[in-house]
N, C-alpha and C positions, 0 to 999 in steps of 0.2 A: 339472618341474612339470607337473601334469596339467590339462587343461581339464575345465571343468564343461559338462556336456552333458544334453540333454533336460530330464525332470522335475526334476532339480536345478538345471538353470539356471532354469527357471521359477519354482521356488519361492524362489531368490535374488532374481530380478528382483521378484518380488511382494512380498518382505520389504522390499527397498529402496524401493519405491514407498510402502508403508505407512510405513515410518520417514519418509520425506519429507514424507507428508501430515500426520503427527503434530506436526512441527516447527512448523507454522503456527498461529496463533492461533485460527482457524476451519477447518473442513473444507471444503475446496478442490474444484471441479470437475475432472473429469479433465484432464490436459494443463495444469493451473494450478499455479504460474506457469508462462508459456510458457519455452522454451529461452533466449531472449534477455534474461536477467536475471542481476545479479549483487549480491554484497555490496560496497558501496562507501560511502566518507564523500563527502557533497556536500551543498551548501547549496541549498534548493529553497524556492520559495513556497506558501503555502497560507492560506486564510481560516479565522480560528479565533474563537472567542468567549472572550474573556479569562476569563469567569465560568464557563466549562465546559471546561477544557482538555481532560480525557479525553473527553467528548463531541465535542470539535472534532477527533479523531482516529479516529473511528468510520468503519467501512465503510458502504457502502450497505445490505449483508445485515444489519448490526446495526442501523441506523436505522431499516431497513423490514423487520421479520422477517416481515411477513405477505406481501411481494412474492416469490411463488414464483420469477418469473422472475429475479430477482435471484442466488438460491441457484445457479444453473448457469452465470450470467454471470461470467467470470473477474475482468474489471475491477470488477465490484461488489463482490468479495471482497477488493480492494485499497483503497488510500488514495490520492487524487488530490494530485499536486503539480505545480507548473510551474517553469519554469527563469526567468521573466522576470514582473516584475510586471504588466507591460501586459495579459496574458491573464487577470489576475484582475479587473481595473476593471469590465469589464461585469458580472461577477457581484456586485460590491459595490452594483449599482445594483438587484438584486431584492430584493423585499419580505422574502424569508425571510433575507437575509443582511444585514439593516439593522444588527444589532447586532454584526457581526463586522467583524474588523480583518486587515490582511494582515500575515503573520507570515514573517520570513526563519527557516526552519527547518534545524538541523543533523541531516542523517540520518548516523547512524553505521552502521558495518558490522554491528554486532551486532542491528540493530532488525529485519533481515528484507532481502528480495530487491526489488531495484528494476530497472527498464527501464534497459537498456544504452543506450538512445538516445530521446530525446524525439520526440513526434508533431511535424508541422510547427508547431503552436501552442505547442510546447514543454512538453507535458504528459508527466509520468512517473507510473507505479503503481508504489506499494511494497506487497508483501505481508509483513505483518508477523508474526514469529516468535512463537510462544506465550509466550516468556520474555521479551518485549521489555517494558521498563517505561516506558509513554507518559508516566506523570507526571514521568519524569526528562529528558523530551526537552527540549533545548535551544532556544530560539528568540528572536526580537527582533521586536517590533511595527515596522513600517514606516509612518512619518507620510507620509501622501498630502496634498498642498497641495489647497485649496480652490479 
């Protein structure tokens, strides 16, 4: 078996990069998603508006199309989730989130690529595949005691 070298190798690498970028729902910046991601099934938490499920799973790039700085920010091209309810409690206190609720969301392997490990606060980012059907996402509202 022969090795691919020189221009032929560059052509294959560029084709691979092009295909990888096409499979996500939006055009991602260079080196996005990062290497430390995978497809996996996991239950995570997110704020959602029950009357706008589709809008509850939009990226910052989609929510704020005029923000040029978001277009080159890898995390702004993904959707945020947390591995604990406590991380979302302070967000519920913000006026912009007054009509939102905490939901436990089932992330399936076919939705996209997600961070392998959370941040210290338990934050994950999911970069959604182009063919992922957000309307069929499974979630359960978490009732928080007053």
